[in-house]
C-alpha positions as CSV (number, residue, x, y, z in Angstrom):
1,M,18.8,3.7,-3.4
2,S,22.1,3.1,-1.9
3,M,22.9,-0.4,-0.7
4,S,25.6,-1.9,1.5
5,T,26.3,-5.5,2.6
6,N,28.8,-7.4,4.6
7,G,30.1,-11.0,4.2
8,R,27.1,-12.5,6.0
9,S,24.4,-10.5,4.3
10,R,25.6,-11.2,0.8
11,G,24.5,-14.7,1.2
12,F,20.9,-14.0,2.0
13,V,19.7,-14.5,-1.6
14,A,20.8,-18.2,-1.6
15,L,19.4,-18.8,1.8
16,S,16.0,-17.0,1.3
17,A,14.4,-19.9,-0.6
18,A,14.8,-22.2,2.3
19,F,12.6,-20.0,4.5
20,L,9.9,-18.9,2.1
21,M,6.4,-19.8,2.9
22,S,4.8,-22.4,0.8
23,G,2.7,-20.9,-1.9
24,T,1.4,-17.4,-2.6
25,A,-1.6,-16.1,-0.8
26,L,-3.3,-15.0,-4.1
27,A,-2.0,-17.5,-6.5
28,G,-3.4,-20.5,-8.3
29,D,-6.9,-21.1,-9.5
30,V,-8.8,-19.5,-6.6
31,Y,-8.7,-15.9,-7.9
32,D,-8.8,-14.1,-11.3
33,D,-6.4,-11.2,-11.8
34,L,-8.8,-8.3,-12.8
35,G,-6.0,-5.9,-13.7
36,C,-7.3,-3.2,-11.3
37,T,-10.5,-2.7,-13.1
38,E,-12.6,0.2,-11.9
39,F,-16.0,0.4,-10.1
40,D,-17.2,3.8,-9.0
41,R,-19.9,5.5,-7.0
42,Y,-20.7,9.1,-5.8
43,A,-21.9,10.3,-2.5
44,E,-23.0,13.7,-1.0
45,L,-21.7,14.8,2.4
46,T,-23.2,17.8,4.1
47,P,-21.2,19.9,6.6
48,N,-19.8,17.8,9.4
49,D,-21.3,14.7,7.8
50,T,-19.8,11.2,7.9
51,L,-20.4,8.1,5.9
52,T,-19.5,4.6,7.0
53,L,-20.1,1.8,4.5
54,L,-19.4,-1.9,3.9
55,T,-17.3,-2.2,0.8
56,S,-18.8,-5.5,-0.2
57,A,-22.2,-3.8,-0.4
58,H,-20.8,-0.6,-2.0
59,N,-18.7,-2.5,-4.5
60,P,-20.3,-5.9,-5.6
61,E,-17.8,-6.5,-8.5
62,H,-14.4,-7.0,-6.8
63,E,-13.0,-9.1,-3.9
64,L,-9.6,-7.6,-3.3
65,G,-7.9,-4.3,-4.1
66,Y,-7.8,-0.6,-3.0
67,A,-9.8,2.6,-3.5
68,I,-9.5,6.3,-3.7
69,V,-12.0,9.0,-2.8
70,Y,-11.8,12.5,-4.0
71,A,-13.9,15.7,-4.0
72,V,-15.8,16.7,-7.1
73,D,-18.1,19.4,-8.2
74,E,-21.7,19.0,-9.3
75,S,-20.5,18.1,-12.9
76,N,-18.3,15.4,-11.3
77,Q,-15.0,17.3,-12.1
78,A,-12.3,16.9,-9.5
79,I,-11.9,19.9,-7.3
80,S,-9.8,21.1,-4.3
81,R,-11.7,20.8,-1.0
82,N,-9.3,20.0,1.8
83,T,-12.0,18.8,4.3
84,L,-11.9,15.0,3.9
85,I,-10.7,12.5,6.4
86,G,-11.2,8.8,6.5
87,Q,-10.4,5.4,8.0
88,Q,-10.7,1.7,7.0
89,M,-11.3,-1.3,9.2
90,A,-10.7,-4.8,8.1
91,I,-12.3,-7.8,9.9
92,D,-11.4,-11.4,9.0
93,G,-13.9,-13.8,10.5
94,I,-11.9,-16.8,9.4
95,E,-8.5,-15.9,10.8
96,R,-10.4,-14.0,13.7
97,F,-8.5,-10.7,13.5
98,E,-9.3,-7.1,12.8
99,Y,-7.2,-4.0,12.3
100,S,-7.9,-0.4,11.3
101,V,-5.7,2.3,9.6
102,N,-6.3,5.8,8.6
103,A,-6.8,6.7,4.9
104,V,-3.8,8.4,3.4
105,D,-4.6,12.0,2.8
106,F,-3.5,14.1,-0.2
107,R,-4.2,17.8,0.0
108,S,-4.6,20.1,-3.0
109,P,-2.5,23.3,-3.1
110,L,-5.3,25.0,-5.2
111,G,-8.0,27.3,-3.9
112,D,-11.1,25.8,-2.5
113,G,-13.4,24.7,-5.3
114,E,-10.8,25.1,-8.1
115,L,-10.5,22.3,-10.6
116,T,-7.5,20.1,-9.8
117,D,-7.0,18.5,-13.3
118,V,-4.3,21.0,-14.1
119,D,-3.0,19.2,-17.2
120,G,-6.4,18.1,-18.5
121,D,-5.7,14.4,-18.7
122,D,-8.4,13.2,-16.3
123,I,-5.8,11.5,-14.1
124,R,-5.3,12.4,-10.5
125,D,-1.7,13.6,-10.4
126,L,0.1,13.3,-7.1
127,D,2.7,15.9,-8.2
128,G,2.4,18.9,-5.9
129,A,0.4,20.8,-8.5
130,E,-2.9,18.9,-8.3
131,Y,-2.4,16.9,-5.0
132,D,0.4,16.2,-2.5
133,T,3.2,14.0,-3.8
134,L,4.1,10.5,-2.6
135,P,7.1,9.8,-0.4
136,D,10.5,9.0,-1.9
137,E,11.2,6.3,0.7
138,I,8.7,4.5,3.0
139,L,9.9,3.3,6.4
140,V,8.4,0.6,8.6
141,P,9.9,0.9,12.2
142,R,9.5,-2.7,13.2
143,F,9.0,-6.3,12.1
144,I,9.1,-9.3,14.3
145,G,11.1,-12.4,13.1
146,Q,8.6,-14.3,11.0
147,S,7.6,-17.9,11.6
148,N,8.8,-20.5,9.1
149,G,6.7,-23.2,7.4
150,A,3.3,-23.3,5.7
151,M,0.7,-20.6,5.7
152,P,-0.8,-19.9,9.1
153,T,-4.1,-21.3,10.4
154,V,-6.3,-20.0,13.1
155,D,-5.1,-22.7,15.5
156,Q,-1.5,-21.6,15.2
157,V,-1.8,-18.7,17.6
158,G,2.0,-18.3,18.1
159,L,2.8,-17.7,14.4
160,F,4.1,-14.4,13.1
161,H,3.0,-13.8,9.5
162,G,3.0,-10.1,8.6
163,Q,1.9,-8.9,5.2
164,L,2.9,-5.8,3.2
165,I,0.2,-4.0,1.1
166,L,1.9,-2.6,-2.0
167,I,0.2,-0.1,-4.3
168,D,1.4,1.2,-7.7
169,L,0.5,4.9,-7.7
170,N,2.4,5.8,-10.8
171,S,2.4,3.7,-13.9
172,G,-0.9,1.9,-14.3
173,A,-2.1,-1.7,-14.6
174,D,-0.1,-2.4,-17.7
175,F,3.2,-2.2,-15.8
176,E,5.2,-4.5,-13.6
177,T,6.7,-2.5,-10.7
178,T,9.9,-3.5,-9.0
179,V,10.4,-2.3,-5.4
180,D,13.8,-2.1,-3.7
181,F,14.1,-3.1,0.0
182,L,16.7,-2.4,2.6
183,S,16.1,-4.5,5.8
184,Y,18.0,-4.2,9.1
185,N,18.4,-6.6,12.0
186,D,18.9,-5.5,15.6
187,N,22.6,-5.2,15.1
188,E,22.5,-2.7,12.3
189,E,23.3,-5.3,9.6
190,V,21.6,-4.4,6.3
191,F,20.2,-6.8,3.6
192,S,19.1,-5.7,0.2
193,G,16.3,-7.2,-1.9
194,E,13.5,-6.6,-4.3
195,Y,10.0,-7.6,-5.1
196,T,8.0,-7.2,-8.3
197,F,4.2,-6.7,-8.4
198,N,1.4,-5.4,-10.7
199,C,-0.9,-2.7,-9.5
200,W,-1.8,-4.0,-6.0
201,E,-0.5,-6.9,-4.0
202,K,-0.4,-8.1,-0.4
203,P,2.5,-10.5,0.0
204,Y,3.6,-12.1,3.2
205,L,7.0,-10.8,4.3
206,L,8.5,-14.2,3.6
207,E,7.2,-14.1,0.1
208,I,9.3,-10.9,-0.3
209,S,12.5,-12.3,1.2
210,G,13.7,-15.0,3.6
211,V,15.7,-12.4,5.6
212,Y,12.5,-11.7,7.6
213,A,12.5,-15.2,9.0
214,D,13.3,-15.5,12.7
215,H,15.4,-18.6,12.1
216,F,17.5,-16.7,9.5
217,L,18.0,-13.7,11.8
218,R,19.1,-15.9,14.7
219,E,21.3,-18.4,12.8
220,F,22.7,-16.6,9.8
221,T,23.3,-13.0,10.9
222,D,25.5,-11.3,13.5
223,Q,22.5,-10.5,15.6
224,N,22.7,-9.0,19.1
225,V,22.1,-11.8,21.5
226,N,21.0,-9.4,24.2
227,E,18.2,-7.9,22.2
228,S,15.0,-9.9,21.5
229,V,11.2,-9.7,21.8
230,S,10.5,-12.6,24.2
231,G,13.1,-14.6,22.4
232,R,12.2,-13.5,18.9
233,E,14.4,-11.4,16.7
234,A,13.3,-8.1,15.3
235,G,14.3,-5.4,12.8
236,W,13.0,-2.7,10.5
237,F,12.9,-2.0,6.8
238,K,12.4,0.6,4.2
239,F,11.5,0.5,0.5
240,E,11.0,2.5,-2.6
241,G,9.9,2.1,-6.2
242,H,12.9,1.2,-8.5
243,V,11.5,0.7,-12.0
244,A,8.2,0.0,-13.8
245,N,8.1,-1.9,-17.1
246,S,5.4,-2.3,-19.7
247,S,5.5,-3.7,-23.2
248,A,6.3,-0.3,-24.6
249,T,8.4,1.6,-22.1
250,T,10.4,1.7,-18.8
251,I,9.8,4.2,-16.1
252,S,12.5,4.9,-13.4
253,N,11.7,5.7,-9.8
254,P,7.9,5.0,-10.0
255,G,5.8,6.3,-7.1
256,I,4.4,3.6,-4.8
257,Y,2.8,3.4,-1.4
258,G,2.8,0.6,1.2
259,V,1.3,-0.3,4.6
260,Y,2.6,-3.1,6.8
261,V,0.0,-5.3,8.6
262,E,1.6,-7.1,11.5
263,K,-0.1,-10.4,12.4
264,V,0.5,-12.6,15.4
265,G,-1.7,-15.7,15.5
266,G,-5.3,-14.4,15.4
267,Y,-4.3,-10.7,16.1
268,A,-3.4,-8.0,13.7
269,A,-2.2,-4.3,13.9
270,A,-1.3,-1.7,11.3
271,D,-0.4,2.0,11.0
272,L,0.6,4.3,8.3
273,P,4.4,4.2,7.7
274,F,6.9,7.0,8.1
275,E,8.0,8.9,5.0
276,L,11.1,10.5,3.6
277,G,11.4,12.8,0.6
278,S,9.0,13.4,-2.2
279,R,8.2,11.6,-5.5
280,D,5.5,12.2,-8.1
281,G,2.7,9.8,-8.7
282,H,-0.5,9.3,-10.8
283,V,-3.8,7.5,-10.2
284,L,-4.2,5.5,-12.4
285,P,-3.0,5.8,-16.0
286,R,-4.6,3.4,-18.6
287,S,-1.8,3.4,-21.2
288,I,1.2,1.2,-21.9
289,F,3.2,4.5,-21.9
290,G,2.1,5.6,-18.4
291,D,1.0,9.1,-17.7
292,N,1.7,12.0,-20.1
293,S,3.8,13.8,-17.5
294,E,6.1,10.9,-16.6
295,G,9.1,12.9,-17.7
296,S,8.6,15.4,-14.9
297,S,8.7,12.7,-12.2
298,T,11.6,13.3,-9.8
299,E,13.2,11.1,-7.1
300,G,14.2,12.3,-3.6
301,E,13.5,16.0,-4.1
302,G,11.8,18.1,-1.5
303,D,10.7,17.5,2.0
304,A,8.3,14.8,3.0
305,V,4.6,15.7,2.9
306,V,2.9,16.4,6.1
307,R,0.1,13.7,6.5
308,R,-2.9,13.2,8.7
309,R,-4.6,16.5,7.7
310,P,-7.9,16.8,5.9
311,G,-7.3,16.5,2.2
312,S,-9.1,16.6,-1.2
313,L,-8.1,12.9,-2.1
314,L,-8.0,9.9,0.2
315,L,-6.3,6.6,-0.4
316,F,-7.8,3.5,1.2
317,P,-5.0,0.9,0.9
318,E,-7.2,-2.2,1.0
319,F,-10.6,-3.7,0.7
320,N,-11.3,-7.4,1.3
321,N,-14.8,-8.6,0.1
322,L,-14.0,-12.3,0.3
323,E,-16.5,-14.6,2.1
324,G,-15.9,-14.4,5.8
325,S,-14.2,-10.9,5.6
326,L,-15.6,-7.4,6.1
327,T,-14.1,-4.0,5.3
328,L,-15.5,-0.8,6.5
329,Y,-14.7,2.6,5.0
330,T,-15.4,5.9,6.7
331,V,-15.3,9.2,4.9
332,T,-16.0,12.4,6.9
333,N,-16.5,16.0,5.7
334,T,-14.9,18.2,8.4
335,S,-16.2,21.5,6.9
336,R,-18.6,23.3,9.2
337,T,-20.2,25.2,6.3
338,E,-19.6,23.5,2.9
339,D,-21.2,20.4,1.3
340,V,-18.9,18.2,-0.6
341,K,-19.6,15.6,-3.3
342,V,-17.1,12.7,-3.4
343,H,-16.2,10.2,-6.0
344,F,-15.3,6.6,-4.9
345,I,-13.2,4.6,-7.3
346,Y,-12.5,1.0,-6.4
347,Y,-9.5,-0.7,-8.2
348,G,-10.2,-4.4,-8.2
349,K,-7.1,-6.5,-8.4
350,Y,-8.6,-9.9,-7.7
351,G,-12.0,-11.6,-8.0
352,Y,-13.2,-15.2,-7.6
353,S,-12.2,-17.4,-10.4
354,M,-14.9,-18.6,-12.7
355,N,-12.8,-21.7,-13.6
């Protein structure tokens, strides 16, 4: 990733700490880190069939994480069947908001019904041979300047406190993945930063960097005084996987995905990001060495994949089974003539602590 700074933006690292929110949303003794352990189920969809389920009932073992759904044959082997579409809806009864976002679709280039595990490793490879690749860069077209101070409450209706869902789709639960960010204010100034996570995380923007704070954008950048959103500053950002490290190896340019959830008081909205370029990914290796085809992973090559088409594999970026929250998944078989069996795999990152 290329980076550029000017005199003002070089100072953002030292200033960031002053504007960070107090505490991490998923830290402390409240949750256990489950390391993206798996829980799975199967379902049969007839032609034009749709299934909507409550994730807390479908997956009783995990509280927070993500899921994939992919087509399989009667012996449960992954196959090409580009007929699946899906959506998730998240409802938080405590913070009183809800949002929905489409599942991320990955088509298979293979013929209908063909086995997709081309390399025989029983890992879903997002490499263009088994399923569509991941983007090289992920672009979020807007963020509103974030509110400073403590974590928001339902009574603080004017607070801006967006969160970014980050998913490692390359290296596996034994890796720490570092993501590079370039963030822009409304006067084309650019600020570079990074964030390291394991497997799945949903940090507040101010946990990633203080450059997203409204106070920082107004007071410490060369912002355009004639541009604001009802007096608040705004900008946009892009990000990409930089490096993933385990106890045994280092992987450059790991494939990731991310979805920004914009929150204003008790309201929330989300959409899939824009994408540039192409990068290989893998779901989800269980080895300190990563996937057996890591050496073939490339950065920035090829055109971006066309999304929002029926696919053979769907990525649901989040489920939240915490008390007071509901997540609904919908999976639909758009084929008018063919049944499809699907395999749900939930990757649980957090569960309630037993301490």
